[in-house]
N, C-alpha and C positions, 0 to 999 in steps of 0.2 A: 626557884625556877619552876615554871610550869612543866608538867610532864605529859607525854602523849604515848599511849600504847602504840606499838609498831603498826598494828592494823589501822588505827585511826590516822597515823602519820602518812601511811601509804595511800589510804583512800582519800584523804583530804590534804594532799601534799601542798597544793597552792595556798591553802589557808595556814598550814603549818609554816610554810616559808614566809608568808606575810606576817605571822605572829612573831617569828624570829626577827625580822627586820624592824617591826614596830616596837616589840617589847623586850628584845634581847634574847639570850640563849634559851633554847627549848630542849628539854631532856626527852629522850626516847626510851621507853621501857619495853622489855620483852619478858612476858610471864611475871610481871611485877618487879623485875630487877632492872635498875638503871643500866642502860647499855651504851648509849651514845648521846652526844650533844650536838645540836645544830646551832652555830654561832654566826652572827653577821660577819661579813668579810673584813670589815675594818678592824673589828676586835681580833679576828684570827691573825691578821697581819701584825698587829701590835704584839700579840702573844708570841708569834714566830720570831719577831725582831728581838724581843726581850729574852727569849730562850737561847739564842745563839750569840755568845760573846764574840767580839771581833778578835783578830789575831793580836792587835795591840793590847786589848784588855787581858788576854791570856798571858802575854809576855810580861805585863806590868804587875801581875799578882805576886804575892809572896811565895806562892807554890808553883811558880812557872816551871815548866818542864821542858827545857830547851834541848835536852839530849835526844829527844825523839824527832827533832825538826830535820836533821840530816841523816841519811841512811849510813850504816856502817860500811866502810870500804872493804872490798874483798881482798883476800891475801893474794899477793902476786904469785903467778905460776911460772915455773921455769921449765924449759925444755930439758929432757934427759940428755946428759952428756955436756951441758953447757957449764963452763967454769963460773964459780962465784967471783964477784968483783970486790 
């Protein structure tokens, strides 16, 4: 992936954005350290969709955790002096 120092990415943002759309993801560096990535929106949406499993997928897995789907019920409270039934 091509990398851009943050100063160049800021100064030439339009070119930076065009490179992303034409050539794919572009890395931004700060003081030589990779800091961020600019990706085309189509790729971002695919990554987002792949990262979030659906409820059906979660429930169908071997390690489905259904105990957290419904909250625990509170204990009933009695008024003082009321007889037990």
